[in-house]
C-alpha positions in Angstrom: 77.8 -36.8 -89.6 79.0 -40.2 -90.9 78.8 -43.1 -88.5 78.6 -46.0 -90.8 75.1 -46.7 -89.4 72.3 -45.1 -91.3 69.9 -45.6 -88.4 72.0 -43.4 -86.2 72.6 -40.9 -89.0 68.9 -40.6 -89.8 68.2 -40.0 -86.1 70.9 -37.4 -85.7 69.6 -35.6 -88.8 66.1 -35.7 -87.6 65.0 -37.6 -90.7 62.4 -40.4 -90.8 63.7 -43.9 -91.0 63.2 -45.1 -94.6 65.7 -47.9 -95.1 63.3 -50.5 -93.6 59.7 -51.1 -92.6 59.0 -49.7 -89.1 56.1 -51.3 -87.2 55.1 -50.0 -83.8 53.6 -53.1 -82.3 52.3 -51.5 -79.1 50.3 -48.3 -79.3 47.0 -46.8 -78.0 44.4 -44.4 -79.3 41.8 -42.5 -77.4 41.1 -39.2 -75.7 41.9 -39.9 -72.1 43.5 -42.3 -69.6 43.8 -42.1 -65.8 47.0 -40.3 -64.7 48.3 -40.1 -68.3 47.9 -36.6 -69.9 47.6 -36.9 -73.7 48.3 -33.6 -75.5 46.6 -34.4 -78.8 44.7 -37.7 -79.1 43.6 -37.2 -82.7 44.4 -39.7 -85.4 45.9 -37.0 -87.6 48.3 -35.9 -84.9 49.4 -39.5 -84.4 49.9 -40.1 -88.1 51.9 -36.8 -88.4 54.2 -38.1 -85.6 54.5 -41.5 -87.3 55.5 -39.8 -90.6 58.1 -37.6 -88.8 59.8 -40.7 -87.5 59.2 -43.1 -90.4 56.8 -45.4 -88.6 54.8 -47.3 -91.3 52.2 -49.1 -89.2 50.9 -48.6 -85.6 49.2 -51.6 -83.8 46.8 -50.0 -81.4 44.2 -50.7 -78.7 41.6 -48.3 -77.5 42.4 -46.6 -74.2 38.8 -46.8 -72.8 39.1 -50.5 -73.4 41.9 -50.7 -70.9 40.0 -49.0 -68.2 36.6 -50.6 -68.2 34.8 -49.8 -71.5 35.9 -52.2 -74.1 33.1 -51.5 -76.5 34.0 -47.8 -76.6 37.7 -48.5 -76.9 37.1 -50.9 -79.8 34.9 -48.5 -81.6 37.7 -45.9 -81.5 40.1 -48.5 -83.0 37.5 -49.5 -85.6 37.2 -45.9 -86.7 41.0 -45.7 -87.1 41.0 -48.9 -89.2 38.2 -47.6 -91.4 39.8 -44.2 -91.9 43.4 -45.2 -92.2 43.6 -48.9 -93.0 47.2 -48.7 -94.2 48.5 -47.1 -91.1 46.7 -48.8 -88.2 46.2 -52.4 -87.1 43.8 -53.3 -84.3 43.9 -55.1 -81.0 40.6 -56.1 -79.4 40.1 -55.4 -75.7 37.4 -57.0 -73.6 35.7 -56.4 -70.3 37.3 -59.3 -68.5 35.2 -59.0 -65.4 32.0 -59.7 -67.3 32.2 -63.1 -69.0 29.0 -62.8 -71.0 30.4 -59.8 -72.8 33.7 -61.3 -73.8 32.9 -63.7 -76.7 30.4 -61.4 -78.5 32.9 -58.5 -78.4 35.7 -60.8 -79.7 33.5 -62.1 -82.6 32.2 -58.6 -83.5 35.6 -57.1 -83.8 37.2 -60.0 -85.6 34.6 -59.7 -88.3 35.4 -56.1 -89.0 39.2 -56.5 -89.3 40.8 -56.6 -85.8 43.7 -59.0 -85.8 45.0 -59.3 -82.3 44.0 -59.1 -78.6 45.4 -56.7 -75.9 45.4 -57.7 -72.2 46.5 -56.1 -69.0 45.8 -57.9 -65.8 45.8 -54.9 -63.5 44.5 -52.4 -65.9 41.3 -54.0 -67.4 38.5 -53.2 -64.9 38.1 -55.1 -62.8 41.7 -56.3 -62.8 42.0 -60.0 -62.8 45.2 -62.2 -62.9 45.9 -63.9 -66.2 45.3 -67.3 -64.6 41.7 -66.4 -63.7 39.1 -68.5 -65.5 37.7 -65.5 -67.3 40.8 -65.4 -69.4 40.5 -69.0 -70.6 37.9 -68.2 -73.3 40.0 -65.2 -74.5 43.1 -67.4 -74.9 41.1 -70.2 -76.6 39.6 -67.7 -79.0 43.1 -66.4 -79.9 44.4 -69.9 -80.3 41.6 -71.0 -82.6 41.9 -67.9 -84.8 45.7 -67.7 -84.6 45.7 -64.2 -83.2 48.6 -62.5 -81.5 48.1 -61.5 -77.9 49.9 -58.4 -76.6 50.2 -58.9 -72.8 51.3 -56.3 -70.3 53.9 -58.2 -68.2 56.0 -57.8 -65.2 56.3 -59.5 -61.9 53.7 -62.2 -61.3 52.1 -61.7 -64.7 54.7 -63.8 -66.4 54.1 -66.7 -64.0 50.3 -66.3 -64.4 50.6 -66.4 -68.2 53.0 -69.3 -68.6 50.4 -72.1 -68.6 48.4 -70.3 -71.3 51.6 -69.9 -73.4 52.2 -73.6 -73.1 48.7 -74.5 -74.0 47.9 -72.0 -76.7 50.6 -72.8 -79.2 48.9 -71.1 -82.2 49.1 -67.8 -80.4 52.1 -65.5 -80.9 52.6 -64.0 -77.4 54.0 -60.5 -77.4 55.3 -59.9 -73.9 55.0 -56.1 -73.3 57.6 -54.2 -71.3 60.1 -57.0 -71.6 62.9 -56.6 -69.1 61.0 -54.4 -66.8 61.7 -56.9 -64.0 63.4 -60.2 -63.8 65.1 -59.8 -67.2 66.5 -63.4 -67.1 62.9 -64.7 -66.9 62.1 -63.0 -70.2 65.1 -64.5 -71.8 64.0 -68.0 -70.6 60.5 -67.5 -72.0 61.8 -66.4 -75.4 64.2 -69.4 -75.5 61.8 -72.0 -74.3 58.7 -71.0 -76.3 59.0 -70.4 -80.0 55.7 -68.5 -80.0 57.0 -65.8 -77.6 58.3 -62.3 -78.7 59.8 -59.7 -76.4 58.3 -56.2 -76.8 60.6 -53.3 -75.6 58.4 -50.4 -74.5 59.3 -49.2 -71.1 59.4 -45.7 -69.6 62.6 -46.2 -67.6 64.6 -47.1 -70.7 67.6 -48.9 -68.9 70.8 -48.5 -70.7 71.9 -51.7 -72.5 68.7 -53.7 -72.4 68.3 -53.9 -76.1 72.0 -55.0 -76.4 71.5 -57.5 -73.6 68.6 -59.3 -75.5 70.6 -59.3 -78.7 73.7 -60.6 -76.9 71.6 -63.4 -75.5 70.9 -64.5 -79.1 67.3 -63.1 -79.3 67.6 -60.7 -82.1 64.9 -62.6 -84.0 62.6 -62.6 -80.9 62.5 -58.8 -80.0 59.9 -56.5 -81.4 59.7 -52.7 -81.1 56.7 -50.9 -79.5 56.4 -47.4 -78.2 53.4 -47.6 -75.8 52.3 -44.3 -77.5 50.3 -42.3 -76.6 51.2 -43.1 -73.0 54.9 -42.7 -73.9 56.7 -40.6 -76.5 57.3 -42.8 -79.6 60.5 -40.8 -80.5 62.1 -41.6 -77.1 61.3 -45.3 -77.5 62.5 -45.4 -81.1 65.8 -43.9 -80.1 66.5 -46.8 -77.8 66.8 -49.1 -80.9 68.3 -46.5 -83.3 71.2 -45.7 -80.9 71.6 -49.2 -79.5 75.1 -50.7 -79.9 73.9 -53.5 -82.2 74.3 -54.2 -85.9 72.1 -52.4 -88.5 70.8 -55.8 -89.5 69.5 -56.5 -86.0 67.9 -53.1 -85.8 66.1 -53.9 -89.1 64.8 -57.1 -87.5 63.6 -55.4 -84.3 62.0 -52.4 -86.0 59.9 -54.3 -88.4 60.9 -57.8 -89.7 60.2 -59.6 -86.4 56.8 -57.8 -86.0 55.9 -58.8 -89.6 56.3 -62.4 -88.5 54.8 -62.0 -85.1 51.6 -60.4 -86.5 51.5 -62.9 -89.4 51.2 -60.0 -91.8 50.5 -61.0 -95.4 52.3 -58.2 -97.2 
């Protein structure tokens, strides 16, 4: 089928995307997560899925690190980085309720090649709001080392995070699940703060959300993430491939913007 858009044609043919770099900026690895069944958590299965779709790089955090065991989650990510350094890129997670553990874990993982931080105010055990003092050291560390921060956001989380965004200007803030609520607020953040990027992963997949962000002039600020292995990467990829936007904007969202957001060297 000829549509004039090779992204659509590749998807309809069941072929991997190969006309641009595809970076999944929001992924997870690990064997289990509360309330989320994971059929095959192995790295090989994840890479096979990436190859089937044409995903070049997956940026991942460890699932145990989101539910109270940062050290274990980070060890899983470190193993992935060591075994498949060209396919995985690592986010550090921390046990936010235990301040004495935070800085040593950040330092330890930065030294072995992690290049970002993943936060989730209600997921990290115990859950603490982003404006809690325990987060200040995390954000300061990210600011000093110019690390991107992938932040789970909806509802009050955006308001909690705004002072840190204003203060930590060396951080590239990746606002996960952009548009899940109060879509106009995400637009305001992206327009107001040049260090903010909107990450698309969301299970409900509302029709027209990708087009809305592009129509609002934010094609350079949107990055694609799947939230795999919580969600199916193919489903999330299809939201961009079939979006009614230009192929050039799809190229930006699928990889170019992430390259800039993550400060990738190559």
